[in-house]
N, C-alpha and C positions, 0 to 999 in steps of 0.2 A: 241510527244514522245522522241527523246534525246531534247529537252529540258526538257520536266517533270523531268527525268532520271537527266539530270545537276542540278536542282533546290532543290531535293531529295539528290544527292551526297553532294551539298553545305552546307543543311539545317544539315544534318547528318557531315561534317565536323567542321562547328560552333559550333554541340552541344559536339562534344568531343574537341574542343578547350577550349568552357566555362568550361567541365567537369575536362579538365588535367592543374591543377595549379601546382606554384611551390611557396617553401616560401625557402628564403634562406637569409645568413648574408651575408654582404660586407667587406671589410676589415676595413671600419672604424665603425662596432659593429650596421649598420643600417638593419633593417629587412625590406625584400621587399616580393612580392605576385608578380609572373606574369603568364601568359600563355606563356611563351617562356622559354629556357629552362637558367638555371643563368650561369654566364661568368665562366671560369675554375677556378676563383681565389674566387669563391664565398666560405662561411665555409655554415657547416651544412646545405646543402640542399637537401630538399624532398618535393618528390612528394604529389600533394595533389589532391583528389577528392572534391570537392567542388558542384557539381551537387546535389550528394547524401545529402549533409548537407543543400544547399539552402531551401534539401522539407523538410527534418527532423527539419531546424531553422523555418519553417511557422509552421508545426501541431505541436510543442512545444509554438509556441506565442501562435495559439488557443486554447493549453492546459492551459496553463501558466494562458494566462487572465480568463479562467473558472475556476481554482484552485482559483486565487486573488476575484474573483468577487460573488462566491457560491461554498465553500470550501465542501466536504464531509465528513459528519460523518455516522458511521452505528454501530447504537445498536445492539448486540449480545447476545447473554449468551452461557455458555459452554455447558450446555444442548443441546441448540438448533442449530443441526446437520445440516440436507438437508438443510434445510428452509436458513438458514445463512448461507450456503456454495453458494446458488444458489445466493443471494446476491451481496453475495464478488465475484462469476465468474461474474456475468453484467461487475461490473467493473475493475475488474483485464483484463477481452476480449476487454473492450474500453479504456487502458492502463490510467486510472484516478488514481492520490494516495488518499490514503483516510485512516481518523482517526476510528479507532475502540475503541467501548467504550463495555467493557465484564462488563454485568451488573452483580458483584458476593456481591455486599455489598449494604447496608442501602442508602446510601450516592447517590451509582449510581441508583438504583432501584428510588430514591429519584427524581431525574433528568431526568430521563425516563418518569414518569410522568409529569415532569413541563414541557417537549419539543411534546410528544406527548399524553398529555390524557391518556392513561392509561400503564399498565406491561409488554403486548403483543410485542416480537421481533421477526423476525426482524427491526428495523425502520433504517429508512434510511435519513438521513435530508441533502438537498442540499441547500445550500446557507440558505434563507428564507423558502423554501419549504421542509414542512414536509410529507414522503411519508411512510403510515401505511400499506398500500395495499401490501400484500407478493408474487408481481407479475413481472417477467421481462418486461412484456413490460410498466407496471406503472412506473419501475426504468427508464428501457430506454425513454418514455414520458419525465419523470420530468427530466433527465439528458440532453437533448437535450435542452428543454425550456433554461436551465441553459449555453446553448450553450458550451456542451462538445464534442469533435469530434466525429464520430460515429465509432463505430468496425472498427476496420482494418486501419484508416487514425495513430491512436498512433500505438506505441512498443506495444504490449499486458504487463503486469504485472501480478508476482506468490504471491499478497502477500496473506499469510497465517491466520489461525485465532490464534487471540495472546493465548498464552501459559496460561492454565487453574494458577488458585491463587494457593499460594502455602496451604498444610493444615495449620489449628487453631493451635497453639500450645495446647497441654495437659494442661488444668487448674488443680495443683494441688488440691485434695481434703483436707478439713479441717479436722483435725485429730479429731474421735469421744471423746466424751465428758465422759468420767468415772463417772461413779456412786464411792461413798465410796467403798461399798460392793466390787467393781471389781479393785480397787487402791489394796486391801489387798490380791486379793485372787491366790493363789496361778496358774504360765501358764499355760494353757491347751498344754498335750500331742501334739506333733506333730502329723498331721494325717500320720495312718500307722505304728507309731512307738508304740510297745509293752512294756506296761508298767510294765509287767509280769515277767518280766526276770533281 
């Protein structure tokens, strides 16, 4: 029992020693990272907790490898509210960065047809996979196959829908062509104007 407690205490001390690191600069301007406090002559001494960073770096590596090999693009439309948000939520919960194409013009409609073979959104493209099934389970399976970390491994994101496109500028209407009789006719009285006074 005492031996077990001693081993646990040593393990806890070792973990704390690994977790607490120091960054400091010596008198010659060299940067040092140590697990012991810096000397009094050190400049810019900082305490670092590298245990959390080491775990974060591993998660980041897994995520960055998946992003590199199978980038994610979500095709949506401004009118697609709930279903497109559900697809966004799956990606955000897993901490996956993604590009979003809002299908708002002829070129993007043609691109969606080329990619998915149809005109329905949302469509999630994960590397070479095209997921047209509008279902969180289908999205998660495709993301798992692409090597993305599961929800809770990477920090969640909050990527929102792209802003709607600006309204198209109004086209000026062509002036009506007047007939020769209209060109010489006296102007009509304004509406509500009494012509008898």
